[in-house]
N, C-alpha and C positions, 0 to 999 in steps of 0.2 A: 308275665310278658309273653307276647306271641312271637316265637322265633322266626317264622316266615316274614313278619313285618320288620323285624330288626335287620334281617338279611336283605330285604328289599330296600330298606333305607340305606344300608351300607353300600349296596350295589348302585343305587342312584347317586350317592355321594361320589363313589369312585368313577362312575360314568361321566358325571359333570366335570370332574377334574381331568379325566382323560381327554374330554373334548377341548378343555382349555389348553392342555399341553399340546394337543394336535394342532390347534390354531397357532400357538407360539412356534411350534416346529415349522409349520408351513411359512410363517412370516420370516423366520430366520433363514429358511432355505431360499426364499425369494431374495432376501438381502444378500446372501452369499452368492447366488447366481448372478445378480446384477453387479456385484463387486468383481467377480471373476471375469465378466464380460468387459468391464472397464479396464481391469489390469491386463487382460489379453490385448486389448486395443493399444494400450500404452507400450506393451512389450513389442508389438509389431512396429509401432512408430520408432521406438529406440533401435530396433533391428535395422529399419530402413535408414536411419541416420548413421548407424555404424557402418553399413555396407555401401552407402552412397558415396559420391565423390567428396573428397576432403574439402571443406570450406576454406576460402582464402583467409589467411590470418589477418586479424585486425591489429594495426599498430596503434598503440595508445600514445597519444600526444600529450606532452606535459600541459597541465592546466595553467593558464595565465589569468590571475585574478586582478582586476583593476576596480578600485572603488570609485564610484562616480563622484564628481565634485558636489559639495553640499549645495543644496538649492534653498534659497531663502524665499519663502512664499510671499507674494505681494500682500501688503497690508490691506485689510478690508476696511480700515478706518481711514477716511480721507484726511490727508495731512493738512495741517494749518499752514498758511503761507509763512515762510521763514525768510529772514534776511539772508542775502547771498553772502556766503563766507568767502573771504579772500585769503589766499595763502600768504604767509609772510615771505618777503622777497629775500632770497639767499644772496649773500655777498658775492660779487663777481670774483673769479680767480685773478690773481695778480698777473699783470701783463709784463712778461720778461722780454718781449721782442725789441723794445727800445733800448736796451742796455748795451 
């Protein structure tokens, strides 16, 4: 086996993986920098909220829940003519005025 060829293959292998690691490191660094920028902006907003004038308190009102009356949808089928129903006549109350 030729030693310089084995060394060259090993160096090529190592160089390839070093390039992959460098790309991963650059990507991670980019993500970290973007995250830091976002967190810094949020800290500045929180600082402004904390040092700004106190907001007026909001008084919570009790909730009143009312259920709507049930709605009967109109029938889509035309109703057949029906006989008019009459209510039974109730007896009149007794008249005590003549006693």
